[in-house]
N, C-alpha and C positions, 0 to 999 in steps of 0.2 A: 509746423504751421504756427504762425503767430497772428496777432491782430492785424498786421499790415497785409497779410495774405488774404484777409477777408474783404478788404475794400469796403464797399458800402453795405455789405451784408451784416456787419456788426453794429448793433445799436449801442450797447455798453458792456463794459467788463464789470461784473458784480463782485467776483472774488478773484484776486490775483494768484498767480503761480506761487508767489512767496507766502501769501496768506494760507493757501492750501497746505504747503509743506510744513509750515509752522504749526498749524492745527493738527496735522497728522502726527507730528512729534508728540503733541500733548495727548492725543488719543492713544498712541502707542504706550506712553508712560502709564496711563490709566489702565489699559488692558494688561500690561505687564504686572502692575500692582495687584489687580483683581484676580489674575490667574497664577499668581506666584505658586510654584511647586506643582503645577499641573501642566499637562500638555493639552493643546487645543486643536480641534479640527476646524479649519477656516474654510467656509464655503462661500464662493463667489457666485453671484447671480449674473449670468451672461445676458447681454454683451456689455452693458453699461458699467459693471463693477470692475472691469479689467484694470483700469488705471488705479483706482482706489486700492484694490486688492494688492497689486504689485507694489505700490509705494508704501502702503501701511505695513504689510508683512515684512518688508525689508527693514523697517524701523523697530520691529518687535524683537525682544530678547527671549520671549517665552517660546519653548519648544512647540513646534506646530507641524501639522500636515495640511495639505490643501486638496480640495476637490471643487468641482464646478457643477452648477445646475443651470439649465435654461428652461424658462417657463414662458408661457404666452397667456395673456388674459384676453378674453373676448369682451367686446363692448362696441359702442358706436363712436366712431371718430377717435377723439383723443381721450375718451373716458373709459375707464376700466369698469367691467361689470362684477369683477371678483370671481368670475367663472374661469378657472385656470386649467391649462393643459401643460403637462410636463413634456418638453421637447428633448431634453437631455437630463437623465437622472444621475444620481451620484453613483460612483463606483465603490464607495467606502461604506462599510457597516457602521451605523451610528451607535449601536448598543454600548451603553456605559461611557460614551465619549462626551467631552465638553465641546459643544458646537458654537461657533461664532459665525453668524451669517453676515457677509459684507455686501452692502448695497451702495449704489451710487446716489439714489434719491428715494425718499419716502414721500409719496404724493398722497393719493387717497388712502393708502394703507391696505386696500382690499387684497391685492395679490400677495403682499408680504404677510398679512394675517393668515391667509390660506397656507402659504409656504411654511410658516412657523408651526402651525397646527399639524401639517403633514410631517414635518421633521420630528416633532415631539412624539408622534405616534410610533416612531421607529426605535424608541427606547434609549435615547441619550441621557446622560447624567444631567445635562443642562443645555438650554438653547438661548442664546442672546443675539442681539442685533447691533451692528455698527453701520452707520451710514454717513456719507460725506454731507449730504444735504437732506433737509426735511422742510416740507411746506405745511406748517401747522394749520393754515387757513384752508387747505385742501382736504384735510382728513375726513374720511367718511366713517372710519372705524377707529376705535381706541386701541392702539397697539403700543406696547412698551418697547421703546428703542433705548437701549442702555448707553450707547455711545453715538453722539450726534456731533458732526463737524460744525455745520452752520444751519441755522434756521433762516429760510429765505422767503420772500413774498411769493404769492401764488402766480408766478409768471413762468412762461415756457423758457427753459434754459438749455444751453448747449455747452459742450467742451468737457474736457477731462473725463471722457467716456460717454457723455450724454450726446445724443445725436438729434438731428432733424433729417429725416429721409436718408438715414445711414451716413450722413456727412457731419463734419465738425467734431467727431469724437477725439481727434488728436490735438485739439487746442489745449494748451497747458493751463488754461484758466476757465472760469465759469462766466459765461456771458449771455446776453439776450440778442436775438436776431432782429434786424430791421423788418418792419411789417411787409415790405415788398417780397421778402424771401418766401414767406408762407401764405401770402395773400390776405394778411390780416389788416 
């Protein structure tokens, strides 16, 4: 899928496929440097992190293993309350491991803050976060994100794993939707 497949549904492309790939190269180099001599357990947060996790981990030279989690936060409409339910838990024991959570986007930070605290309670050596996107203006809690691809405005975005109504995840770029798509 590309921008031409979207027709009038695409408002604008915020971050191109080339910009994403280039930034992931830079993040991989940072992660490789920071974890030199250690193995990491990379944890992807489903469903949005699939694209970031696949592309970022292929760029890493650091030895790693992978696992996945799926969580759901309850809230009204498009806002998270920070009340989280685990839909799919890890299959890997975290005891003594260096954990790197990979996210597609950090919005309010509520769910991610809960997730990091939950994982830290499982006895890892360390827990850090890498995200492709961060919305600083949307933050409700202060959460330390070690590796950030791009800071973006507080707009609803799709593509590269991010969806609207489970659509648009397979776009190779980050874009915004035309208001008629979501009734805005």
